[in-house]
KEKOLBA-125481 format. One record per residue: residue in three letters; residue number from 1; x, y, z of N, C-alpha, C, O, CB in turn. Coordinates in steps of 0.001 Angstrom, whole numbers. Glycine has a CB too. Example, Ala and Ser with C-alpha at 12.3 -4.5 7.8 and 13.67 -1.06 7.14 Angstrom:
! KEKOLBA-125481
REC   type   seq      n_c1      n_c2      n_c3     ca_c1     ca_c2     ca_c3      c_c1      c_c2      c_c3      o_c1      o_c2      o_c3     cb_c1     cb_c2     cb_c3
REC    ALA     1     13190     -5690      7800     12300     -4500      7800     13200     -3300      7800     14236     -3319      8465     11308     -4473      9046
REC    SER     2     12850     -2250      7080     13670     -1060      7140     12900        30      7870     13409      1138      8039     14084      -598      5725
***
This chain:
! KEKOLBA-125481
REC   type   seq      n_c1      n_c2      n_c3     ca_c1     ca_c2     ca_c3      c_c1      c_c2      c_c3      o_c1      o_c2      o_c3     cb_c1     cb_c2     cb_c3
REC    MET     1     11203     74982    -90727     10861     76197    -90039      9898     75938    -88886     10059     76482    -87794     10267     77183    -91005
REC    VAL     2      8902     75103    -89141      7917     74780    -88111      8597     74027    -86975      8258     74227    -85809      6753     73943    -88699
REC    ALA     3      9531     73182    -87298     10234     72420    -86265     11050     73349    -85376     11128     73141    -84165     11146     71359    -86903
REC    THR     4     11649     74357    -85962     12439     75309    -85182     11542     76083    -84215     11901     76277    -83053     13188     76285    -86116
REC    VAL     5     10408     76512    -84680      9460     77240    -83835      8966     76335    -82718      8840     76774    -81574      8270     77769    -84669
REC    THR     6      8686     75087    -83032      8222     74125    -82035      9274     73916    -80958      8950     73910    -79770      7873     72788    -82698
REC    VAL     7     10510     73747    -81351     11593     73537    -80384     11769     74775    -79505     11956     74664    -78293     12918     73205    -81113
REC    ILE     8     11708     75928    -80111     11847     77176    -79342     10707     77291    -78330     10939     77660    -77179     11857     78416    -80290
REC    MET     9      9491     76980    -78746      8340     77063    -77843      8463     76048    -76706      8133     76357    -75561      7031     76831    -78620
REC    ILE    10      8927     74859    -77011      9058     73814    -75981     10087     74219    -74929      9868     73999    -73738      9458     72465    -76622
REC    PHE    11     11200     74804    -75351     12244     75181    -74400     11970     76518    -73717     12506     76782    -72640     13576     75240    -75103
REC    SER    12     11149     77356    -74325     10907     78665    -73723      9979     78575    -72518     10094     79390    -71603     10321     79613    -74753
REC    ILE    13      9077     77624    -72492      8140     77501    -71371      8879     77217    -70058      8620     77917    -69079      7118     76384    -71651
REC    PRO    14      9776     76239    -69981     10497     76026    -68720     11395     77210    -68344     11550     77524    -67164     11337     74762    -68815
REC    ILE    15     11976     77854    -69336     12844     78999    -69048     12022     80130    -68440     12458     80765    -67480     13565     79484    -70334
REC    VAL    16     10850     80384    -68983      9971     81417    -68429      9545     81043    -67015      9474     81909    -66143      8731     81619    -69326
REC    ALA    17      9263     79773    -66780      8869     79318    -65445     10013     79516    -64450      9778     79937    -63317      8445     77835    -65482
REC    ILE    18     11227     79222    -64854     12386     79401    -63977     12591     80873    -63649     12829     81226    -62494     13651     78823    -64630
REC    VAL    19     12502     81719    -64645     12682     83161    -64423     11575     83701    -63521     11849     84486    -62613     12694     83926    -65772
REC    THR    20     10340     83295    -63758      9217     83745    -62938      9391     83307    -61493      9162     84090    -60571      7898     83209    -63494
REC    ASP    21      9795     82062    -61294     10020     81556    -59945     11113     82351    -59244     11005     82662    -58057     10389     80070    -59985
REC    HIS    22     12153     82674    -59979     13250     83462    -59403     12749     84834    -58954     13086     85280    -57858     14398     83623    -60425
REC    PHE    23     11956     85504    -59777     11426     86814    -59402     10482     86716    -58206     10456     87613    -57363     10702     87447    -60588
REC    GLN    24      9715     85644    -58129      8827     85451    -56984      9632     85262    -55701      9272     85807    -54658      7906     84242    -57216
REC    GLN    25     10707     84501    -55771     11553     84307    -54597     12212     85617    -54176     12320     85896    -52981     12622     83246    -54879
REC    GLN    26     12647     86411    -55126     13232     87710    -54800     12207     88606    -54121     12529     89291    -53150     13775     88389    -56064
REC    THR    27     10992     88608    -54615      9936     89432    -54038      9622     88983    -52612      9437     89820    -51728      8669     89370    -54908
REC    LYS    28      9563     87689    -52386      9306     87176    -51037     10441     87556    -50086     10200     87905    -48931      9129     85644    -51067
REC    THR    29     11663     87486    -50573     12811     87860    -49745     12764     89340    -49388     13011     89707    -48240     14126     87533    -50468
REC    LYS    30     12451     90188    -50357     12330     91627    -50100     11199     91897    -49107     11330     92752    -48231     12081     92397    -51421
REC    HIS    31     10105     91179    -49244      8970     91342    -48331      9391     90995    -46900      9070     91722    -45960      7778     90453    -48776
REC    ASN    32     10105     89887    -46742     10562     89495    -45409     11553     90513    -44845     11534     90794    -43647     11205     88101    -45455
REC    MET    33     12407     91060    -45685     13357     92070    -45230     12620     93321    -44763     12979     93905    -43740     14352     92422    -46350
REC    LEU    34     11600     93733    -45499     10822     94903    -45106     10091     94666    -43792     10021     95563    -42951      9825     95267    -46199
REC    LYS    35      9548     93466    -43609      8891     93152    -42340      9881     93243    -41189      9550     93780    -40132      8262     91752    -42388
REC    ASP    36     11088     92726    -41379     12113     92790    -40343     12535     94226    -40061     12755     94591    -38906     13323     91964    -40748
REC    GLU    37     12650     95044    -41103     13024     96443    -40909     11942     97204    -40159     12246     98049    -39318     13297     97111    -42253
REC    ILE    38     10686     96912    -40458      9584     97569    -39749      9605     97171    -38279      9421     98019    -37405      8221     97205    -40389
REC    GLU    39      9823     95909    -38003      9899     95438    -36614     11058     96101    -35888     10930     96485    -34725     10050     93907    -36566
REC    LEU    40     12187     96234    -36568     13346     96894    -35965     13037     98352    -35654     13397     98842    -34584     14564     96800    -36894
REC    GLU    41     12379     99048    -36568     12020    100444    -36322     11042    100571    -35155     11123    101523    -34379     11413    101065    -37584
REC    LYS    42     10123     99621    -35028      9205     99636    -33885      9976     99469    -32583      9704    100162    -31603      8144     98523    -34022
REC    LEU    43     10937     98552    -32573     11743     98334    -31374     12594     99554    -31046     12741     99911    -29878     12635     97111    -31551
REC    LYS    44     13154    100194    -32068     13938    101405    -31842     13076    102502    -31235     13497    103192    -30306     14566    101891    -33152
REC    HIS    45     11868    102657    -31764     10966    103688    -31253     10571    103387    -29806     10554    104284    -28963      9707    103793    -32141
REC    GLU    46     10260    102139    -29527      9910    101746    -28155     11079    102001    -27209     10886    102496    -26098      9500    100256    -28103
REC    ASN    47     12283    101665    -27644     13469    101897    -26827     13671    103384    -26587     14028    103790    -25481     14709    101293    -27493
REC    TYR    48     13446    104199    -27608     13575    105652    -27473     12595    106179    -26429     12960    107003    -25591     13336    106347    -28830
REC    LEU    49     11354    105706    -26480     10353    106156    -25514     10727    105755    -24091     10566    106540    -23157      8984    105590    -25869
REC    ILE    50     11220    104545    -23934     11624    104071    -22611     12801    104876    -22087     12804    105278    -20923     11983    102582    -22657
REC    GLU    51     13785    105115    -22914     14951    105899    -22490     14562    107334    -22153     15072    107903    -21187     16025    105893    -23586
REC    THR    52     13669    107920    -22935     13216    109279    -22669     12495    109347    -21325     12722    110266    -20538     12295    109771    -23797
REC    GLU    53     11638    108384    -21070     10924    108346    -19791     11901    108155    -18629     11747    108779    -17579      9873    107217    -19792
REC    LYS    54     12896    107305    -18814     13900    107076    -17772     14667    108370    -17467     14880    108710    -16303     14882    105960    -18204
REC    LEU    55     15077    109082    -18513     15799    110335    -18308     14913    111389    -17653     15389    112166    -16825     16335    110859    -19637
REC    ARG    56     13632    111427    -18011     12710    112369    -17394     12559    112077    -15906     12544    112999    -15090     11346    112318    -18087
REC    LEU    57     12448    110804    -15551     12333    110429    -14145     13609    110764    -13370     13541    111222    -12229     12022    108936    -14022
REC    GLU    58     14756    110541    -13977     16015    110900    -13324     16114    112412    -13120     16600    112866    -12084     17209    110399    -14152
REC    LEU    59     15661    113184    -14094     15663    114640    -13982     14730    115096    -12857     15078    115972    -12066     15245    115282    -15319
REC    ASP    60     13543    114491    -12797     12619    114817    -11707     13219    114466    -10355     13062    115222     -9396     11290    114084    -11894
REC    LEU    61     13899    113341    -10263     14535    112924     -9007     15634    113898     -8618     15793    114217     -7440     15110    111499     -9133
REC    MET    62     16398    114378     -9603     17446    115352     -9305     16838    116655     -8813     17397    117293     -7921     18317    115606    -10543
REC    LYS    63     15706    117065     -9372     15044    118289     -8927     14522    118132     -7510     14608    119062     -6709     13900    118658     -9874
REC    VAL    64     13985    116972     -7198     13453    116730     -5855     14583    116696     -4833     14419    117207     -3725     12657    115409     -5816
REC    ASN    65     15709    116114     -5172     16814    115950     -4241     17687    117193     -4107     18536    117246     -3218     17658    114797     -4667
REC    SER    66     17504    118182     -4956     18353    119373     -4878     17970    120192     -3646     16783    120357     -3364     18224    120233     -6171
REC    PRO    67     18962    120710     -2904     18677    121462     -1677     18049    122817     -1978     18470    123520     -2897     19955    121656      -867
REC    SER    68     17067    123161     -1215     16365    124451     -1226     15879    124863     -2625     15829    126050     -2949     17278    125531      -674
REC    GLY    69     15533    123896     -3421     14950    124200     -4720     15922    124775     -5733     15486    125168     -6815     13836    125142     -4542
REC    GLU    70     17218    124846     -5444     18180    125350     -6414     18349    124334     -7542     18425    123128     -7306     19541    125649     -5737
REC    SER    71     18403    124825     -8715     18539    123941     -9852     19968    123986    -10369     20415    124996    -10912     17547    124320    -10957
REC    LYS    72     20679    122875    -10193     22051    122778    -10724     22034    122307    -12178     23052    122336    -12870     22903    121810     -9861
REC    ILE    73     20900    121890    -12606     20788    121341    -13956     20866    122450    -14981     21571    122317    -15982     19483    120557    -14121
REC    LEU    74     20152    123547    -14753     20137    124638    -15714     21288    125501    -15405     21504    126507    -16080     18825    125435    -15688
***
């Protein structure tokens, strides 16, 4: 009986280490994915701001270029 417990204990330590290492690698991978997603969202937001500013400038240019202040936009 003691020998069986000893064998189980000897083999369980490496198995626990392997499982723990696997979970740590999964956590690191998820962390890197979240960092990439946050960076992507920052880039999307920056792009949105740039596009909005570009459209606003084009709208202002159209208002300036319209004859006698008539607005064809509205």
